[in-house]
C-alpha positions in Angstrom: 15.7 -29.6 20.1 15.0 -26.9 22.7 11.7 -26.4 24.2 10.1 -23.2 25.0 9.3 -22.8 28.7 5.4 -22.5 29.2 4.7 -23.9 26.0 1.8 -26.9 25.8 2.6 -30.2 24.3 0.7 -32.4 22.3 -1.3 -35.1 23.9 -2.8 -35.2 27.3 -2.6 -32.3 30.0 -2.9 -32.6 33.7 -1.1 -31.6 36.9 -0.3 -33.8 39.9 0.3 -31.6 42.8 2.6 -28.6 41.7 4.0 -30.7 38.7 2.4 -29.9 35.3 2.3 -32.9 32.9 1.7 -32.2 29.1 3.8 -28.9 29.0 7.2 -27.7 29.5 8.5 -26.3 32.8 10.6 -23.4 33.6 13.8 -25.4 33.3 12.9 -26.1 29.6 11.8 -29.9 30.6 9.2 -31.3 28.3 6.9 -33.5 30.2 4.9 -35.6 27.8 1.7 -37.2 29.2 0.6 -40.1 26.7 -1.6 -42.4 29.0 -4.1 -41.8 31.7 -5.4 -45.2 32.6 -8.5 -45.4 34.8 -9.9 -41.8 34.4 -12.6 -43.4 32.1 -14.1 -45.2 35.0 -13.5 -47.0 38.4 -14.3 -50.6 39.1 -17.7 -51.5 40.2 -18.6 -53.4 43.5 -21.6 -55.6 43.1 -22.7 -59.3 43.2 -25.3 -61.6 41.7 -26.9 -64.5 43.5 -28.7 -67.2 41.3 -32.3 -67.5 41.6 -33.3 -70.9 43.2 -35.5 -72.7 40.8 -35.8 -69.7 38.4 -34.0 -68.0 35.7 -31.7 -65.2 36.3 -30.0 -63.8 39.6 -30.8 -61.4 42.4 -28.7 -58.3 41.9 -27.0 -56.6 45.0 -26.7 -52.8 45.3 -24.0 -51.4 43.0 -21.6 -49.1 44.1 -18.2 -47.7 42.6 -14.9 -48.7 44.0 -11.9 -46.5 44.6 -10.2 -45.3 41.1 -6.7 -46.4 40.6 -4.9 -44.2 38.0 -1.6 -44.7 36.1 0.0 -41.8 34.4 2.5 -42.6 31.8 4.5 -40.4 29.4 8.0 -39.2 28.4 10.4 -36.5 29.8 12.9 -34.7 27.6 15.3 -32.7 29.4 17.9 -30.1 28.4 20.7 -32.2 30.0 21.2 -35.2 32.1 21.3 -33.0 35.2 17.9 -31.5 34.3 16.7 -34.9 33.7 17.7 -36.4 37.2 16.1 -33.4 39.0 12.8 -33.9 36.9 12.9 -37.5 37.8 13.1 -36.6 41.6 10.3 -33.9 41.2 8.2 -36.7 39.6 9.0 -39.1 42.6 8.0 -36.4 45.1 4.6 -35.4 43.2 3.5 -39.1 43.6 3.1 -38.5 47.1 2.1 -40.7 50.1 -0.5 -38.1 51.2 -3.4 -36.6 49.8 -2.4 -34.8 46.2 -4.5 -33.0 44.1 -4.9 -34.5 40.4 -6.4 -32.0 37.9 -7.1 -33.2 34.3 -7.6 -30.6 31.5 -10.8 -31.6 29.4 -13.6 -29.4 27.9 -14.6 -29.3 31.5 -11.6 -29.6 33.8 -12.1 -32.1 36.6 -10.1 -33.0 39.7 -9.6 -35.9 42.0 -7.7 -36.3 45.3 -5.0 -39.3 45.1 -2.2 -40.9 46.9 0.6 -43.1 45.5 -0.5 -46.6 45.2 2.4 -48.2 43.4 6.2 -48.1 42.9 6.9 -45.2 40.2 8.7 -46.8 37.2 11.0 -44.3 35.6 13.4 -45.6 33.1 16.3 -43.7 31.1 16.1 -44.0 27.4 19.1 -41.6 26.9 21.2 -39.0 28.5 18.2 -36.5 28.5 15.1 -38.6 27.9 13.1 -41.0 30.2 10.0 -42.7 30.4 7.8 -42.9 33.5 4.6 -44.6 34.6 3.2 -43.6 38.0 0.4 -45.5 39.8 -2.0 -43.3 42.1 -5.3 -44.2 43.7 -8.5 -41.8 44.3 -10.2 -43.2 47.2 -13.1 -41.3 46.1 -14.2 -42.3 42.6 -16.0 -39.0 41.7 -14.3 -36.7 39.2 -15.0 -33.3 40.7 -15.3 -30.0 38.7 -12.3 -27.6 39.7 -14.7 -24.7 40.5 -16.2 -24.9 44.1 -19.8 -23.5 44.0 -20.7 -21.6 47.1 -24.0 -20.2 48.4 -24.9 -18.2 51.9 -28.0 -17.1 53.6 -29.3 -15.6 56.8 -32.1 -17.2 58.6 -35.5 -16.4 56.9 -37.1 -12.9 57.8 -39.2 -10.4 56.4 -38.5 -6.5 57.7 -40.3 -3.2 56.7 -43.4 -3.1 54.7 -45.8 -0.4 55.4 -49.1 1.2 53.8 -49.7 4.8 54.8 -53.4 6.1 55.1 -53.7 9.0 52.7 -55.9 10.0 49.6 -53.4 8.1 47.5 -52.0 5.0 49.6 -48.3 5.1 49.9 -46.5 1.8 50.2 -43.1 1.0 51.7 -41.9 -2.2 50.2 -40.8 -5.1 52.6 -37.3 -6.7 52.6 -37.5 -10.5 52.7 -34.8 -13.0 53.3 -35.7 -16.5 52.1 -33.3 -18.5 54.2 -32.7 -20.7 51.3 -30.0 -21.6 48.9 -30.3 -23.2 45.4 -27.7 -25.8 44.6 -27.4 -27.2 41.1 -25.2 -30.1 40.1 -24.6 -30.2 36.3 -22.6 -33.4 36.3 -23.5 -37.0 36.0 -23.1 -38.3 39.4 -24.6 -37.2 42.7 -22.5 -34.9 44.9 -22.5 -34.1 48.4 -22.5 -30.7 50.0 -20.5 -29.2 53.1 -22.6 -26.8 55.4 -21.0 -24.1 57.6 -23.2 -22.8 60.3 -21.9 -19.5 61.9 -23.3 -18.3 65.1 -24.9 -17.1 67.3 -27.7 -19.3 66.6 -29.7 -21.8 68.7 -30.7 -25.3 67.4 -29.8 -24.9 63.6 -31.5 -27.1 61.3 -30.3 -27.6 57.6 -33.2 -29.0 55.3 -32.4 -30.3 52.0 -35.5 -30.6 49.5 -34.8 -32.2 45.9 -38.5 -31.7 45.2 -39.3 -35.4 44.6 -39.5 -37.0 48.2 -39.6 -36.0 51.5 -37.0 -33.5 52.6 -33.8 -34.3 54.6 -33.2 -32.7 57.9 -29.9 -31.9 59.7 -30.8 -31.0 63.2 -28.2 -29.8 65.7 -29.3 -29.6 69.4 -26.6 -27.4 70.5 -26.4 -23.6 70.8 -23.5 -21.9 69.0 -22.4 -18.3 70.4 -21.1 -15.7 68.5 -17.5 -16.5 66.7 -18.3 -20.3 66.6 -18.8 -22.1 63.5 -20.1 -25.8 62.9 -18.9 -27.7 59.6 -21.2 -30.6 58.5 -19.3 -32.6 55.8 -22.0 -34.7 54.1 -19.3 -37.0 52.3 -17.1 -37.5 55.3 -20.1 -37.6 57.5 -18.4 -35.6 60.1 -19.5 -32.8 62.3 -16.9 -30.2 63.5 -16.9 -27.3 65.9 -14.4 -24.6 65.1 -12.3 -27.1 63.2 -11.2 -29.2 66.2 -14.0 -30.8 68.2 -16.4 -33.4 66.9 -20.2 -32.9 67.7 -21.6 -35.8 65.7 -23.3 -37.0 68.7 -25.5 -33.6 68.8 -26.7 -34.0 64.9 -29.8 -35.9 64.2 -29.7 -37.0 60.5 -31.7 -40.0 58.9 -29.7 -39.9 55.7 -26.9 -37.9 54.4 -28.2 -35.5 51.7 -26.9 -35.4 48.0 -27.3 -33.1 45.0 -28.4 -35.6 42.3 -27.0 -35.6 39.0 -28.0 -33.0 36.7 -30.4 -31.9 39.5 -31.0 -29.2 41.7 -32.0 -28.9 45.5 -33.1 -26.2 47.8 -31.2 -25.9 51.0 -33.2 -24.1 53.8 -31.8 -22.6 57.1 -33.7 -22.7 60.2 -33.4 -22.4 63.8 -35.2 -22.3 67.1 -35.2 -18.5 67.7 -34.4 -15.9 64.9 -31.0 -14.3 65.0 -30.0 -11.8 62.2 -26.4 -12.7 62.7 -26.7 -16.4 62.1 -25.7 -17.7 58.7 -25.6 -20.9 56.7 -22.9 -21.5 54.0 -23.2 -24.5 51.4 -20.3 -25.5 49.4 -20.4 -28.4 46.7 -18.6 -29.5 43.5 -20.3 -30.8 40.4 -19.3 -34.4 40.0 -19.0 -36.7 37.1 -18.8 -40.6 37.1 
């Protein structure tokens, strides 16, 4: 039977790069997505050492491994020619380089994946085929598709005046807190990306989750007007203007996170106040 382009099919819905699975494409090809193995949880990296002369074991720290994923389903095309073209699109979508996988759930989530196995595509009839594609997300977190962003200038207070008169007249002050509030409603800690825009001397980013010692990221150099410094807390990189590493100029004892179901206060500081300097924080809520 013919399918209506743009229609949503029963079962799972996802997209791998620009290929939509669980729907009908513009050529009338129906892409059924029937299995998505590995989306529930990645493997765990941990070990246990028996206690000598005692019951039980000593547990090592536990970490999530990479997330292997297998997408499987059926392709139904109007013709053999359309089916062959669809199969080529699927092979190309399972790319050898970073590709965005988006899974439609109540809260849609995404992961960056690469091909990690041979695509298995088999003809069932002249216009129908089954497929199984294996990809792997090096980062096991499932992220929100919505990027959260906050921007602040350095803290300042301007204005504010009380005029002497029979009835006092007050001019309100304007206050910039120099802080961003970042919330992660997910079930797993997520790591932000900070962008500092000059001009600013010796900028510092302080992250406070309210439960312990705040974490400071201190940059010892000066950014001139037009320069930007990007601090990626997940990749643990510090890049000036997108090209030059400046990691050696950043002092950090531990890389900050936004905890699961938690909120942090991100403060912007500098050696000398400059009204043009800004800090932008970006993050995605994350799920295990």
